[in-house]
N, C-alpha and C positions, 0 to 999 in steps of 0.2 A: 608512445604511440607509434607502429610500424606503417608503412604504408600502405599497410592494406587493413587500416583500421580506419575506416571513413569518421568522421567529427560534424556532428549536426553544427549548421553555423549559428551563432547570435544575432536575433535579430534586433533586440535591446539591449546595446550593450550598457545603458546608465542601468540597468536592473542588478549588474550583476552581483553586488554584495550581497543581496539578501535572496532576489527572485529570476533569476538567468532565465532568459527566455530562448529557447531553443526554438527550430522548425525543423521538421523533418523533409528533405531534398524531395521535391516534387508533391508534397501533398499540404493541404491547407487545413485550417482549424476549423473541425467541424464539432466541437464540443467543448464547453472549460467550466473550472470552477475557480474562480480569481478570489475567494474568500475576503470581498470588498462589503459585502452584506451580509446580514443574519444568513443564517442557514435556511434554505425554500423547504422546511419540511412538507412532506405530501408531494408537493408538486416536484421537486429535484429530486429530492433524497429521503430515505428511510433509516431509521436510527435507530426503531426495538424491535428489530426482527430481521432475520435472513434464513434463508432455505439451507443455508450451508451451517448451520447451527443444528445440531437433533432438536432439541427444544423451542426452536425460533431465537428466545434472546440470551442463551445460554448455552455450551455445549461440553462438557466435562469429560467426553468421551476422546475428544483431543488434547486433552490434556490442558484446558485452561480453565483460569478460575474468571471468566468474563462474564459478567450481566451486564447486557445492555442497559444503556439509559443516556436517550438525546440530550439529556443536559451536563453530560459531560462532554459535550463540542461546544466550543463557546467560538466567536469569532471577534478578533479588535486587532486593530492597524493592518489589516490584509492577511492576517496570520489567522487559522485556525489551531484551536489547541485542543487537543484530547486530555484530559486529565483520570486517571483513575485514583479510588480509594475505596479502600475498603466496605465490603456492603452487610446487610442484617440479612441474608442469606445464605444457608449451608447447604452447597450443592449436594446433586447425588453421588454420592460415594464418598461422602464427610469434609471436603476440602471449602474452606472461606471463601464465598464468590468474593467480589469484586465488583464495581461499578467504576462501568468504560463506557468511550465511544467506540462506534463503527456509524458510518455513511456508505449507502447501499442506492444504488440506482434499483434493485429488486422494488418491485409493489410499487413505485412511487408511481404517481400519474404521468408523468414525463415519458419514465421505462426506458431510458437511455441505455442501448447496448453496443458495445464495441465488438467490431467483425472484423472477418480474415484483412488483410493489408494494414490497418490501422497501427498508429503507434502512439503508444500512450506515458504521458509523463508527470510528475510529481518531483515539485521540489519542495525538499521536507528538513526538519533539522531531527536527528537522530536521539533519540532518548540515551541517560546514563545511569537510571535506577535499575538496580536485580530485579530482574523478573519481567520487565518491561519488552514485549514482543511486538513489536509495530508492522505492518503488511500490506501493500497493496497488490489487488488480487483481482483474479474473475470467477464468476461463477455462475452458473445456470445450469437447471436439468441435474443435480447431483453431481456434478463435476462441470467440464468445460473451463477448468482452472487453469490459470496463465500467473505466475507470482514475481511481477514486476519486481519485487523484492520483498523480504523477510531480514528482520535484524533483531541481533539478540546480543545488549551492552557484556555480557562475559567474552564475547568474542568483538571485541571493539573496533576492528577495523577491518569486517567481514561481511559481506551482502551473502544473503543466499537467493538462488535465482534459479528458477523451474519451472519446467511445461511439464506437468500432467495431464495433456490431452494425448501427447505421445512422451512419452517417457523422456526428459532432458534433464539434467540439472549442473551445476556449477558452484564453488564456494568462490566466489573472486573476493580478493584482497588487497586493500589499499591503504596503507598507515598515513597516507596523505589527504585525500579525498572523503575517505568513511572514517569518522569519530565520533565518538558520541560526544552531543552539545554543538557538532557541525550541522551544518546547511552541504546538502547535495543533493543535486538533479539527477533522476533515473528515470530510465524509459527504455519501453519493450515495443520491439515493432512484429506486430504476428502476422508473418508471412506463411502463405499457404506452405512452404517447403522448407520454411528456418523462422524461428524467434529467436532477435537479436536482441542484445541487452545492452546499455549503454549507461556511462556514468559520468557526467559533467561532459557530457556529448560526444564520449568516446566508446567506441564499441568493443565493449569487453567480452563475450563472448556469442557467440553463433550456434546454434543447436545442430543444424540441418536437418533436423524432425519435422518442425512447423507446426501448424491447426490443423490444415487440410483447408479444402474450399470452399465449405458453408460452416464453419464456425464463427459461432455468437457467444456473446454471453455479458450479464452486468457486472459494473463495477463496485469495488469493496474497498474503501481506506479504513484502517481502523489500528487502534491499540489494543492488542491483547493482552494478557498476564499469564505466566507459567507457573503452571503446578509444580512444577519442579523434577518430572522424571527428567526429560533432556536436558534444561538449561535450570538455571537457578529460579526459585519464586521468589517473590515481592519479599524485601526483609523490613519489621517493621510496619509502621500504620500511615507513613507519611506518604502524598499525593507522588503518582508517576505521570510522566506527561511527554508528549510527543507532540510534534506541532509541525503543519504544509501551510507553503504560501501558495500553490498552485498548483493544480489536476487538471493535464490538458489531453483531448485527445485529434491526432490528425489523420485526416483520410485523401 
C-alpha cells in the first residue's frame, strides 16, 4: 500500500476471520444483507429473473450457461451459498444450461437501488471449479453497469473491475488476497467523477471517470457459468459453488 492509497478502517476486528466489516470514511451503513436469515424472496430479493438477461431467466447471448433458479441460493451459518448444477434445458444455440443462483433487488417489493456516492462492499469466497463466473454488479434501464468484481478461476489471482457507464476497467492481480476457495472483501465507491475499487480495504484502482451526478441502479450478486468462448466452460457434472458472507451499502 502506498501513501496515496487510502484504507477503509475495520469496525469489528473480531469478525476478520470470515466477515471483515469495513466502513467508508464519512459514510453510514444504509442497507445490508448479512445472510443471517432465509433469503427474503420477493420482499428484498428476486432470483428468477433480471432485465440484464435477454430472456429474463437466461441469457446465452452473453456467453452464459445460466438458467436462474432461486433454489440454488441457500443460507446457513451466516453464509449464502450459490450452487450451480446441470439443468434439464438446452439453451438457444444448443448449449447445456446450468441451474444457478442470482440475487437482484430489481423487481423486489423494496426495490433498493444504489446511487451516486454510494460505497458497495461484499465479503465473498471465490470459487475454484472451471466455468465459475461470480460477480457483484449493478444494472438498470439496459445499462448503468458497474462491476464491483468479476472472477474466473482460470485466472486464479485476478479480479476484473469495470465501469461500463463511463468506460474504464482494469485487471487487478494479488496472489495473496485473491485465491480460489479464499475469502476476500471487495468494494467499489461509485463517485460522480471517479469509481474507486478496494480489496480488503485497500484502494487498488481509481478510474477517474465516475458515474455522473444522477446515476442509480439495482444490485446483482450471482454465480454465472461460462459457455467457453472467453473462459473454460464447466467440466463434468459436479456442482460449482460460490459463497458470500455479507453485502453492504454505505452512503
